[in-house]
C-alpha positions, 0 to 999 in steps of 0.5 A: 292566519286562521285555518279553515278547519278547527282542532278541538280537544276532548277531556273527561276531567279538566283538573288543576295540576293534572298532567293530562289537563296541562297537556291539553292546555299546551296543545291549545296554545300550540294550535292557537299559535298556528292559527287553528280555532280550538275548543277544549270540551270537558266533562268535569272542570275545576272552577278555575278552568271553566272559562277555558272549556265548554261542556261535552254536551256542546260538542255535537253542535259546534263542529264540522265534518272537516274538523279534528277531535283530539281525545285525551283518553280517560275513563268517562262514558260521556267523553268516550261516546262523544269521541265515537260519534264525532263526524270528523277525524278522530285522534286519540291521545294516550297517557296510559292506564295503570294496571288494575293489579296495583289497586287490587286490595287497595281500592276495588273501585279504582281497580275496576275503573282501570280494567274498564278503561282498558276495555274501553280503549280496545273498543276505540281501536276501530274508531280512531283515525290515529292514536298518539302515545305521549311516549314510545312506551305508550305507543307500543301499548296502543299497538297491543290494544289493536290500534293500526295507525299510531305515533308519538306526541310528547308532553310539553313541560313548560309554564307549569305549576312550579314555575312561579313564586316559591312558598316562603314558609316551605323554603325556610322549612327545607333550608335547615342544613338537611339533605332533601330527597324529593318525590312528586306524584300520587301516593299510589301503589304503582309508584312504589313509595315503600321502596323510597322508604327503604332507600331512606332507611339506608340513606339516613345511616349515611346522611343522618341529617336527611329528609324524604319529601313526598309531595302528592295526594292520597285521594283513593289510596288512603289505605296505602298511605296508612300502610306506608306510615305504619312501615315508616314507624316500624323502621323507626324512620325520621324526617319523612314528610307526607305533604299531600296535595301541594299548592303551586308555590309549595311545589316550587319550593320543594324543587328549589330546595331539593338536593336530588329527585328519586323515583322508584315507580314500576309503571309510568307512561311518561313521568312529568315530575322527572322533567320538572326536576331536570328543568329546575337543576335537580339531579334525577335518580330513577328506576328504569321501568315503563316510560321512565328510561325514554323520558329521562334519556341521558339526563339522569341516572337510571337504576336497573336493580332495586338494591336499596343500600347501593341506591342510598350510596348512589344518592350520597355520591350524587350529592357530595361529588360536585363535578358529577352533580354539575354534569347531571344538572347540565345533562338534565337541563339539555334533556328537558329541552326536548319537551318544549312547546316548540317541540310539541308544535312541530310534532303536532303539525306532522300528525295533523298533516297525516289525518288531513291527507 
């Protein structure tokens, strides 16, 4: 049954494989299942997604005063102004902003944008009827930014990029007897990729036939990527693969052949790849920072201190101790169920009821 009000979404940039864009699509699916009319309004959109959205300039003439607008916050003057001017009820969805300090000395433009994003977020504190973080970590950040009414709207991680056919050439490449240690995500300073290189240095002493697979773009962080390669050369590291941006099929192959997933990031609002790994039976070892402990829960191993030789030994234990590995895989799959579309739908209904009162 079609509802009398519509729930629209606003996103500054609608990109393929992006966590925010995927979240918007999952919300769109959940809303449609509950009978809501829903349009995604985007500033810029990848050509493959243009049929799924309309330009932001169409928003003012397409909504009513009883409608609700969900704004996936990100920097973009057009989107921010459209949210502030929206005549109905306004809900901000927050995926977090990387602290600018991580980009100082790496990319001054990105550092400036991060600072501007934080300033813009704080200005919207008086505008939003409700602000939702995709984790409790993000919700607390919203409180510190001045938002009065906050909640949590976890990301639904299903039907994602890695669910389809795996790339056969990558499958063959990674099926050669080596132990594959995987990390998925941008090659960015907050991800602490240098720590993964340090772990690989010690892990290779335990497991000479091992490789570190880094799947993620270096867009806007090219100088950081160059420094990482110099570090790898200085440490005489072998079998470190910087794959860059990967296709959906390549990503599926990476997860299919991974023996363990490792993350040492110091700032994550949620961390979708951790959930993807758990869904695909890959045991997870991750540093307990930001929103990672909340996302991982008891579905993997949290590392509290960055003692790289010990982490390398831990990886070896996870791989060779079959009962431990099987237990981690089982717990990971159970934890991943918390981020289903049904869980998102239930949570979304509750929050929509709040703003509709």
